PyMOL Python script that loads the backbone (N, CA, C, O; Angstrom):
from pymol import cmd

cmd.read_pdbstr("""\
ATOM      1  N   MET A   1      13.245 -10.200  22.865  1.00  0.00           N
ATOM      2  CA  MET A   1      12.860  -9.990  21.491  1.00  0.00           C
ATOM      3  C   MET A   1      12.678  -8.493  21.239  1.00  0.00           C
ATOM      4  O   MET A   1      12.098  -7.784  22.062  1.00  0.00           O
ATOM      5  N   VAL A   2      13.167  -8.032  20.121  1.00  0.00           N
ATOM      6  CA  VAL A   2      13.047  -6.624  19.765  1.00  0.00           C
ATOM      7  C   VAL A   2      11.610  -6.328  19.353  1.00  0.00           C
ATOM      8  O   VAL A   2      11.012  -7.058  18.563  1.00  0.00           O
ATOM      9  N   ASP A   3      11.078  -5.262  19.894  1.00  0.00           N
ATOM     10  CA  ASP A   3       9.711  -4.851  19.593  1.00  0.00           C
ATOM     11  C   ASP A   3       9.758  -3.660  18.645  1.00  0.00           C
ATOM     12  O   ASP A   3      10.302  -2.609  18.984  1.00  0.00           O
ATOM     13  N   HIS A   4       9.182  -3.829  17.446  1.00  0.00           N
ATOM     14  CA  HIS A   4       9.120  -2.750  16.463  1.00  0.00           C
ATOM     15  C   HIS A   4       7.712  -2.178  16.453  1.00  0.00           C
ATOM     16  O   HIS A   4       6.734  -2.917  16.563  1.00  0.00           O
ATOM     17  N   ARG A   5       7.614  -0.872  16.321  1.00  0.00           N
ATOM     18  CA  ARG A   5       6.313  -0.216  16.241  1.00  0.00           C
ATOM     19  C   ARG A   5       6.416   0.908  15.232  1.00  0.00           C
ATOM     20  O   ARG A   5       7.385   1.667  15.238  1.00  0.00           O
ATOM     21  N   ILE A   6       5.438   1.016  14.379  1.00  0.00           N
ATOM     22  CA  ILE A   6       5.375   2.081  13.382  1.00  0.00           C
ATOM     23  C   ILE A   6       4.079   2.847  13.607  1.00  0.00           C
ATOM     24  O   ILE A   6       3.007   2.249  13.698  1.00  0.00           O
ATOM     25  N   GLU A   7       4.178   4.158  13.696  1.00  0.00           N
ATOM     26  CA  GLU A   7       2.992   5.009  13.803  1.00  0.00           C
ATOM     27  C   GLU A   7       2.951   5.909  12.583  1.00  0.00           C
ATOM     28  O   GLU A   7       3.992   6.334  12.082  1.00  0.00           O
ATOM     29  N   PHE A   8       1.753   6.198  12.106  1.00  0.00           N
ATOM     30  CA  PHE A   8       1.650   7.073  10.944  1.00  0.00           C
ATOM     31  C   PHE A   8       0.341   7.843  10.961  1.00  0.00           C
ATOM     32  O   PHE A   8      -0.619   7.476  11.639  1.00  0.00           O
ATOM     33  N   ALA A   9       0.338   8.921  10.191  1.00  0.00           N
ATOM     34  CA  ALA A   9      -0.858   9.730  10.001  1.00  0.00           C
ATOM     35  C   ALA A   9      -1.072   9.888   8.503  1.00  0.00           C
ATOM     36  O   ALA A   9      -0.147  10.247   7.775  1.00  0.00           O
ATOM     37  N   LEU A  10      -2.278   9.623   8.046  1.00  0.00           N
ATOM     38  CA  LEU A  10      -2.575   9.721   6.619  1.00  0.00           C
ATOM     39  C   LEU A  10      -3.455  10.935   6.340  1.00  0.00           C
ATOM     40  O   LEU A  10      -4.539  11.054   6.912  1.00  0.00           O
ATOM     41  N   PRO A  11      -3.008  11.830   5.476  1.00  0.00           N
ATOM     42  CA  PRO A  11      -3.887  12.917   5.073  1.00  0.00           C
ATOM     43  C   PRO A  11      -4.965  12.361   4.140  1.00  0.00           C
ATOM     44  O   PRO A  11      -4.733  11.382   3.430  1.00  0.00           O
ATOM     45  N   GLN A  12      -6.116  12.974   4.145  1.00  0.00           N
ATOM     46  CA  GLN A  12      -7.203  12.497   3.298  1.00  0.00           C
ATOM     47  C   GLN A  12      -7.260  13.296   2.002  1.00  0.00           C
ATOM     48  O   GLN A  12      -8.299  13.833   1.620  1.00  0.00           O
ATOM     49  N   ILE A  13      -6.098  13.357   1.336  1.00  0.00           N
ATOM     50  CA  ILE A  13      -5.975  14.011   0.039  1.00  0.00           C
ATOM     51  C   ILE A  13      -5.050  13.167  -0.822  1.00  0.00           C
ATOM     52  O   ILE A  13      -4.352  12.286  -0.320  1.00  0.00           O
ATOM     53  N   GLU A  14      -5.050  13.439  -2.109  1.00  0.00           N
ATOM     54  CA  GLU A  14      -4.119  12.750  -2.995  1.00  0.00           C
ATOM     55  C   GLU A  14      -2.697  13.104  -2.578  1.00  0.00           C
ATOM     56  O   GLU A  14      -2.388  14.264  -2.305  1.00  0.00           O
ATOM     57  N   LEU A  15      -1.841  12.094  -2.534  1.00  0.00           N
ATOM     58  CA  LEU A  15      -0.464  12.321  -2.125  1.00  0.00           C
ATOM     59  C   LEU A  15       0.209  13.258  -3.113  1.00  0.00           C
ATOM     60  O   LEU A  15       0.171  13.022  -4.320  1.00  0.00           O
ATOM     61  N   GLY A  16       0.802  14.281  -2.624  1.00  0.00           N
ATOM     62  CA  GLY A  16       1.479  15.275  -3.451  1.00  0.00           C
ATOM     63  C   GLY A  16       2.425  16.055  -2.581  1.00  0.00           C
ATOM     64  O   GLY A  16       3.445  15.527  -2.138  1.00  0.00           O
ATOM     65  N   ARG A  17       2.105  17.293  -2.333  1.00  0.00           N
ATOM     66  CA  ARG A  17       2.957  18.124  -1.485  1.00  0.00           C
ATOM     67  C   ARG A  17       2.857  17.748  -0.008  1.00  0.00           C
ATOM     68  O   ARG A  17       3.788  17.981   0.764  1.00  0.00           O
ATOM     69  N   GLN A  18       1.738  17.171   0.375  1.00  0.00           N
ATOM     70  CA  GLN A  18       1.542  16.745   1.762  1.00  0.00           C
ATOM     71  C   GLN A  18       2.164  15.375   1.954  1.00  0.00           C
ATOM     72  O   GLN A  18       1.774  14.424   1.277  1.00  0.00           O
ATOM     73  N   ASP A  19       3.126  15.252   2.865  1.00  0.00           N
ATOM     74  CA  ASP A  19       3.789  13.977   3.130  1.00  0.00           C
ATOM     75  C   ASP A  19       2.917  13.041   3.950  1.00  0.00           C
ATOM     76  O   ASP A  19       2.070  13.479   4.728  1.00  0.00           O
ATOM     77  N   VAL A  20       3.136  11.758   3.765  1.00  0.00           N
ATOM     78  CA  VAL A  20       2.661  10.744   4.700  1.00  0.00           C
ATOM     79  C   VAL A  20       3.845  10.491   5.619  1.00  0.00           C
ATOM     80  O   VAL A  20       4.959  10.268   5.146  1.00  0.00           O
ATOM     81  N   GLU A  21       3.618  10.522   6.918  1.00  0.00           N
ATOM     82  CA  GLU A  21       4.716  10.413   7.880  1.00  0.00           C
ATOM     83  C   GLU A  21       4.593   9.133   8.698  1.00  0.00           C
ATOM     84  O   GLU A  21       3.540   8.843   9.265  1.00  0.00           O
ATOM     85  N   PHE A  22       5.687   8.370   8.751  1.00  0.00           N
ATOM     86  CA  PHE A  22       5.773   7.171   9.569  1.00  0.00           C
ATOM     87  C   PHE A  22       6.799   7.430  10.660  1.00  0.00           C
ATOM     88  O   PHE A  22       7.922   7.845  10.374  1.00  0.00           O
ATOM     89  N   VAL A  23       6.421   7.189  11.905  1.00  0.00           N
ATOM     90  CA  VAL A  23       7.329   7.332  13.044  1.00  0.00           C
ATOM     91  C   VAL A  23       7.738   5.920  13.442  1.00  0.00           C
ATOM     92  O   VAL A  23       6.884   5.083  13.735  1.00  0.00           O
ATOM     93  N   VAL A  24       9.050   5.652  13.454  1.00  0.00           N
ATOM     94  CA  VAL A  24       9.569   4.301  13.661  1.00  0.00           C
ATOM     95  C   VAL A  24      10.159   4.170  15.064  1.00  0.00           C
ATOM     96  O   VAL A  24      11.006   4.964  15.475  1.00  0.00           O
ATOM     97  N   PHE A  25       9.696   3.157  15.787  1.00  0.00           N
ATOM     98  CA  PHE A  25      10.173   2.863  17.140  1.00  0.00           C
ATOM     99  C   PHE A  25      10.740   1.451  17.189  1.00  0.00           C
ATOM    100  O   PHE A  25      10.194   0.546  16.559  1.00  0.00           O
ATOM    101  N   ILE A  26      11.815   1.250  17.920  1.00  0.00           N
ATOM    102  CA  ILE A  26      12.336  -0.071  18.256  1.00  0.00           C
ATOM    103  C   ILE A  26      12.505  -0.089  19.765  1.00  0.00           C
ATOM    104  O   ILE A  26      13.176   0.770  20.336  1.00  0.00           O
ATOM    105  N   ASP A  27      11.886  -1.081  20.410  1.00  0.00           N
ATOM    106  CA  ASP A  27      11.879  -1.181  21.870  1.00  0.00           C
ATOM    107  C   ASP A  27      11.457   0.130  22.526  1.00  0.00           C
ATOM    108  O   ASP A  27      12.088   0.597  23.474  1.00  0.00           O
ATOM    109  N   ASP A  28      10.387   0.710  22.009  1.00  0.00           N
ATOM    110  CA  ASP A  28       9.817   1.958  22.524  1.00  0.00           C
ATOM    111  C   ASP A  28      10.746   3.161  22.431  1.00  0.00           C
ATOM    112  O   ASP A  28      10.486   4.185  23.064  1.00  0.00           O
ATOM    113  N   GLU A  29      11.811   3.060  21.664  1.00  0.00           N
ATOM    114  CA  GLU A  29      12.717   4.191  21.459  1.00  0.00           C
ATOM    115  C   GLU A  29      12.589   4.670  20.015  1.00  0.00           C
ATOM    116  O   GLU A  29      12.777   3.899  19.074  1.00  0.00           O
ATOM    117  N   LYS A  30      12.270   5.940  19.857  1.00  0.00           N
ATOM    118  CA  LYS A  30      12.101   6.492  18.518  1.00  0.00           C
ATOM    119  C   LYS A  30      13.417   6.428  17.760  1.00  0.00           C
ATOM    120  O   LYS A  30      14.454   6.887  18.240  1.00  0.00           O
ATOM    121  N   GLN A  31      13.355   5.840  16.546  1.00  0.00           N
ATOM    122  CA  GLN A  31      14.535   5.721  15.698  1.00  0.00           C
ATOM    123  C   GLN A  31      14.591   6.833  14.652  1.00  0.00           C
ATOM    124  O   GLN A  31      15.672   7.240  14.227  1.00  0.00           O
ATOM    125  N   GLY A  32      13.427   7.317  14.242  1.00  0.00           N
ATOM    126  CA  GLY A  32      13.380   8.370  13.245  1.00  0.00           C
ATOM    127  C   GLY A  32      12.013   8.443  12.607  1.00  0.00           C
ATOM    128  O   GLY A  32      11.063   7.793  13.044  1.00  0.00           O
ATOM    129  N   GLU A  33      11.933   9.254  11.554  1.00  0.00           N
ATOM    130  CA  GLU A  33      10.683   9.436  10.829  1.00  0.00           C
ATOM    131  C   GLU A  33      10.939   9.267   9.344  1.00  0.00           C
ATOM    132  O   GLU A  33      11.931   9.761   8.808  1.00  0.00           O
ATOM    133  N   LEU A  34      10.027   8.558   8.686  1.00  0.00           N
ATOM    134  CA  LEU A  34      10.068   8.392   7.239  1.00  0.00           C
ATOM    135  C   LEU A  34       8.941   9.219   6.654  1.00  0.00           C
ATOM    136  O   LEU A  34       7.773   9.000   6.977  1.00  0.00           O
ATOM    137  N   HIS A  35       9.282  10.162   5.801  1.00  0.00           N
ATOM    138  CA  HIS A  35       8.286  11.010   5.146  1.00  0.00           C
ATOM    139  C   HIS A  35       8.239  10.601   3.676  1.00  0.00           C
ATOM    140  O   HIS A  35       9.262  10.584   2.993  1.00  0.00           O
ATOM    141  N   ILE A  36       7.047  10.274   3.203  1.00  0.00           N
ATOM    142  CA  ILE A  36       6.861   9.841   1.822  1.00  0.00           C
ATOM    143  C   ILE A  36       6.000  10.877   1.123  1.00  0.00           C
ATOM    144  O   ILE A  36       4.938  11.259   1.615  1.00  0.00           O
ATOM    145  N   SER A  37       6.481  11.334  -0.053  1.00  0.00           N
ATOM    146  CA  SER A  37       5.733  12.328  -0.822  1.00  0.00           C
ATOM    147  C   SER A  37       5.772  11.955  -2.292  1.00  0.00           C
ATOM    148  O   SER A  37       6.387  10.962  -2.682  1.00  0.00           O
ATOM    149  N   GLU A  38       5.123  12.746  -3.079  1.00  0.00           N
ATOM    150  CA  GLU A  38       5.105  12.536  -4.526  1.00  0.00           C
ATOM    151  C   GLU A  38       6.530  12.538  -5.086  1.00  0.00           C
ATOM    152  O   GLU A  38       6.815  11.845  -6.062  1.00  0.00           O
ATOM    153  N   GLY A  39       7.411  13.306  -4.477  1.00  0.00           N
ATOM    154  CA  GLY A  39       8.778  13.437  -4.988  1.00  0.00           C
ATOM    155  C   GLY A  39       9.732  12.353  -4.540  1.00  0.00           C
ATOM    156  O   GLY A  39      10.771  12.157  -5.171  1.00  0.00           O
ATOM    157  N   GLY A  40       9.412  11.638  -3.465  1.00  0.00           N
ATOM    158  CA  GLY A  40      10.310  10.595  -2.986  1.00  0.00           C
ATOM    159  C   GLY A  40      10.203  10.390  -1.495  1.00  0.00           C
ATOM    160  O   GLY A  40       9.147  10.599  -0.899  1.00  0.00           O
ATOM    161  N   LEU A  41      11.317   9.976  -0.890  1.00  0.00           N
ATOM    162  CA  LEU A  41      11.366   9.619   0.526  1.00  0.00           C
ATOM    163  C   LEU A  41      12.375  10.487   1.261  1.00  0.00           C
ATOM    164  O   LEU A  41      13.431  10.814   0.718  1.00  0.00           O
ATOM    165  N   ASP A  42      12.054  10.858   2.487  1.00  0.00           N
ATOM    166  CA  ASP A  42      12.988  11.552   3.376  1.00  0.00           C
ATOM    167  C   ASP A  42      13.057  10.766   4.674  1.00  0.00           C
ATOM    168  O   ASP A  42      12.021  10.457   5.263  1.00  0.00           O
ATOM    169  N   TRP A  43      14.258  10.438   5.128  1.00  0.00           N
ATOM    170  CA  TRP A  43      14.458   9.785   6.427  1.00  0.00           C
ATOM    171  C   TRP A  43      15.074  10.808   7.363  1.00  0.00           C
ATOM    172  O   TRP A  43      16.146  11.347   7.088  1.00  0.00           O
ATOM    173  N   TRP A  44      14.397  11.073   8.461  1.00  0.00           N
ATOM    174  CA  TRP A  44      14.872  11.982   9.500  1.00  0.00           C
ATOM    175  C   TRP A  44      15.309  11.125  10.684  1.00  0.00           C
ATOM    176  O   TRP A  44      14.454  10.618  11.411  1.00  0.00           O
ATOM    177  N   PRO A  45      16.621  10.945  10.904  1.00  0.00           N
ATOM    178  CA  PRO A  45      17.066  10.170  12.064  1.00  0.00           C
ATOM    179  C   PRO A  45      16.596  10.819  13.366  1.00  0.00           C
ATOM    180  O   PRO A  45      16.312  12.016  13.409  1.00  0.00           O
ATOM    181  N   ARG A  46      16.520  10.016  14.419  1.00  0.00           N
ATOM    182  CA  ARG A  46      16.097  10.493  15.729  1.00  0.00           C
ATOM    183  C   ARG A  46      16.887  11.733  16.120  1.00  0.00           C
ATOM    184  O   ARG A  46      18.114  11.742  16.028  1.00  0.00           O
ATOM    185  N   GLY A  47      16.198  12.773  16.554  1.00  0.00           N
ATOM    186  CA  GLY A  47      16.818  13.992  17.038  1.00  0.00           C
ATOM    187  C   GLY A  47      17.343  14.931  15.966  1.00  0.00           C
ATOM    188  O   GLY A  47      17.870  15.994  16.293  1.00  0.00           O
ATOM    189  N   ALA A  48      17.214  14.570  14.692  1.00  0.00           N
ATOM    190  CA  ALA A  48      17.758  15.405  13.610  1.00  0.00           C
ATOM    191  C   ALA A  48      16.809  16.549  13.297  1.00  0.00           C
ATOM    192  O   ALA A  48      15.612  16.343  13.095  1.00  0.00           O
ATOM    193  N   LYS A  49      17.346  17.735  13.262  1.00  0.00           N
ATOM    194  CA  LYS A  49      16.576  18.896  12.796  1.00  0.00           C
ATOM    195  C   LYS A  49      17.044  19.277  11.399  1.00  0.00           C
ATOM    196  O   LYS A  49      16.375  20.014  10.676  1.00  0.00           O
ATOM    197  N   LYS A  50      18.197  18.760  11.044  1.00  0.00           N
ATOM    198  CA  LYS A  50      18.778  18.899   9.707  1.00  0.00           C
ATOM    199  C   LYS A  50      19.282  17.517   9.331  1.00  0.00           C
ATOM    200  O   LYS A  50      18.979  16.539  10.014  1.00  0.00           O
ATOM    201  N   ASN A  51      20.032  17.427   8.276  1.00  0.00           N
ATOM    202  CA  ASN A  51      20.683  16.176   7.875  1.00  0.00           C
ATOM    203  C   ASN A  51      19.716  15.050   7.532  1.00  0.00           C
ATOM    204  O   ASN A  51      20.011  13.882   7.788  1.00  0.00           O
ATOM    205  N   LYS A  52      18.572  15.386   6.960  1.00  0.00           N
ATOM    206  CA  LYS A  52      17.693  14.322   6.500  1.00  0.00           C
ATOM    207  C   LYS A  52      18.354  13.625   5.316  1.00  0.00           C
ATOM    208  O   LYS A  52      19.197  14.204   4.630  1.00  0.00           O
ATOM    209  N   ARG A  53      17.967  12.400   5.091  1.00  0.00           N
ATOM    210  CA  ARG A  53      18.459  11.637   3.951  1.00  0.00           C
ATOM    211  C   ARG A  53      17.305  11.521   2.959  1.00  0.00           C
ATOM    212  O   ARG A  53      16.223  11.054   3.314  1.00  0.00           O
ATOM    213  N   THR A  54      17.530  11.940   1.736  1.00  0.00           N
ATOM    214  CA  THR A  54      16.486  12.007   0.725  1.00  0.00           C
ATOM    215  C   THR A  54      16.805  11.089  -0.438  1.00  0.00           C
ATOM    216  O   THR A  54      17.947  11.029  -0.895  1.00  0.00           O
ATOM    217  N   LYS A  55      15.795  10.372  -0.917  1.00  0.00           N
ATOM    218  CA  LYS A  55      15.916   9.524  -2.096  1.00  0.00           C
ATOM    219  C   LYS A  55      14.728   9.778  -3.015  1.00  0.00           C
ATOM    220  O   LYS A  55      13.585   9.850  -2.563  1.00  0.00           O
ATOM    221  N   SER A  56      15.006   9.912  -4.296  1.00  0.00           N
ATOM    222  CA  SER A  56      13.924  10.013  -5.279  1.00  0.00           C
ATOM    223  C   SER A  56      13.355   8.617  -5.508  1.00  0.00           C
ATOM    224  O   SER A  56      13.945   7.627  -5.074  1.00  0.00           O
ATOM    225  N   TRP A  57      12.228   8.534  -6.178  1.00  0.00           N
ATOM    226  CA  TRP A  57      11.642   7.234  -6.474  1.00  0.00           C
ATOM    227  C   TRP A  57      12.567   6.420  -7.372  1.00  0.00           C
ATOM    228  O   TRP A  57      12.657   5.202  -7.221  1.00  0.00           O
ATOM    229  N   ALA A  58      13.255   7.076  -8.304  1.00  0.00           N
ATOM    230  CA  ALA A  58      14.195   6.367  -9.182  1.00  0.00           C
ATOM    231  C   ALA A  58      15.371   5.809  -8.372  1.00  0.00           C
ATOM    232  O   ALA A  58      15.812   4.686  -8.617  1.00  0.00           O
ATOM    233  N   GLN A  59      15.875   6.583  -7.416  1.00  0.00           N
ATOM    234  CA  GLN A  59      16.969   6.105  -6.565  1.00  0.00           C
ATOM    235  C   GLN A  59      16.517   4.933  -5.698  1.00  0.00           C
ATOM    236  O   GLN A  59      17.262   3.969  -5.519  1.00  0.00           O
ATOM    237  N   LEU A  60      15.305   5.013  -5.162  1.00  0.00           N
ATOM    238  CA  LEU A  60      14.782   3.926  -4.343  1.00  0.00           C
ATOM    239  C   LEU A  60      14.625   2.661  -5.173  1.00  0.00           C
ATOM    240  O   LEU A  60      14.985   1.572  -4.726  1.00  0.00           O
ATOM    241  N   ARG A  61      14.091   2.801  -6.376  1.00  0.00           N
ATOM    242  CA  ARG A  61      13.921   1.643  -7.249  1.00  0.00           C
ATOM    243  C   ARG A  61      15.258   0.986  -7.550  1.00  0.00           C
ATOM    244  O   ARG A  61      15.381  -0.237  -7.470  1.00  0.00           O
ATOM    245  N   ALA A  62      16.264   1.789  -7.895  1.00  0.00           N
ATOM    246  CA  ALA A  62      17.594   1.250  -8.201  1.00  0.00           C
ATOM    247  C   ALA A  62      18.172   0.523  -6.988  1.00  0.00           C
ATOM    248  O   ALA A  62      18.752  -0.554  -7.128  1.00  0.00           O
ATOM    249  N   PHE A  63      18.018   1.105  -5.807  1.00  0.00           N
ATOM    250  CA  PHE A  63      18.515   0.471  -4.591  1.00  0.00           C
ATOM    251  C   PHE A  63      17.814  -0.858  -4.336  1.00  0.00           C
ATOM    252  O   PHE A  63      18.468  -1.869  -4.080  1.00  0.00           O
ATOM    253  N   MET A  64      16.487  -0.858  -4.406  1.00  0.00           N
ATOM    254  CA  MET A  64      15.737  -2.077  -4.109  1.00  0.00           C
ATOM    255  C   MET A  64      16.046  -3.170  -5.129  1.00  0.00           C
ATOM    256  O   MET A  64      16.164  -4.338  -4.758  1.00  0.00           O
ATOM    257  N   GLU A  65      16.177  -2.817  -6.396  1.00  0.00           N
ATOM    258  CA  GLU A  65      16.501  -3.812  -7.399  1.00  0.00           C
ATOM    259  C   GLU A  65      17.918  -4.353  -7.231  1.00  0.00           C
ATOM    260  O   GLU A  65      18.177  -5.508  -7.570  1.00  0.00           O
ATOM    261  N   SER A  66      18.828  -3.548  -6.720  1.00  0.00           N
ATOM    262  CA  SER A  66      20.196  -4.020  -6.499  1.00  0.00           C
ATOM    263  C   SER A  66      20.260  -4.971  -5.314  1.00  0.00           C
ATOM    264  O   SER A  66      21.249  -5.690  -5.167  1.00  0.00           O
ATOM    265  N   GLN A  67      19.233  -4.998  -4.459  1.00  0.00           N
ATOM    266  CA  GLN A  67      19.196  -5.837  -3.274  1.00  0.00           C
ATOM    267  C   GLN A  67      18.517  -7.190  -3.527  1.00  0.00           C
ATOM    268  O   GLN A  67      18.482  -8.036  -2.634  1.00  0.00           O
ATOM    269  N   GLU A  68      17.984  -7.398  -4.720  1.00  0.00           N
ATOM    270  CA  GLU A  68      17.267  -8.646  -5.015  1.00  0.00           C
ATOM    271  C   GLU A  68      18.192  -9.835  -4.863  1.00  0.00           C
ATOM    272  O   GLU A  68      19.337  -9.807  -5.314  1.00  0.00           O
ATOM    273  N   GLY A  69      17.694 -10.870  -4.229  1.00  0.00           N
ATOM    274  CA  GLY A  69      18.455 -12.099  -4.071  1.00  0.00           C
ATOM    275  C   GLY A  69      19.451 -12.073  -2.921  1.00  0.00           C
ATOM    276  O   GLY A  69      20.209 -13.026  -2.746  1.00  0.00           O
ATOM    277  N   GLN A  70      19.465 -11.016  -2.144  1.00  0.00           N
ATOM    278  CA  GLN A  70      20.409 -10.930  -1.024  1.00  0.00           C
ATOM    279  C   GLN A  70      19.718 -11.237   0.271  1.00  0.00           C
ATOM    280  O   GLN A  70      20.349 -11.215   1.328  1.00  0.00           O
TER     281      GLN A  70
END
""", "prot")
cmd.dss("prot")
cmd.show_as("cartoon", "prot")
cmd.util.cbc("prot")
cmd.orient("prot")
């Protein structure tokens, strides 16, 4: 069975310029980091120092709504 683990650190301030960071593991292997901020989401794949994938809240909403019923 695949073991998923998510680690995160929460700043004790209103979310804005400071990201909330989630570190995603599958079977104890880091898959990447999800950074959530006031402006949207950034996905940093494992080992990436560049090439993050960024979505605004409007883009995320459109994506999630297009996935309904699937």
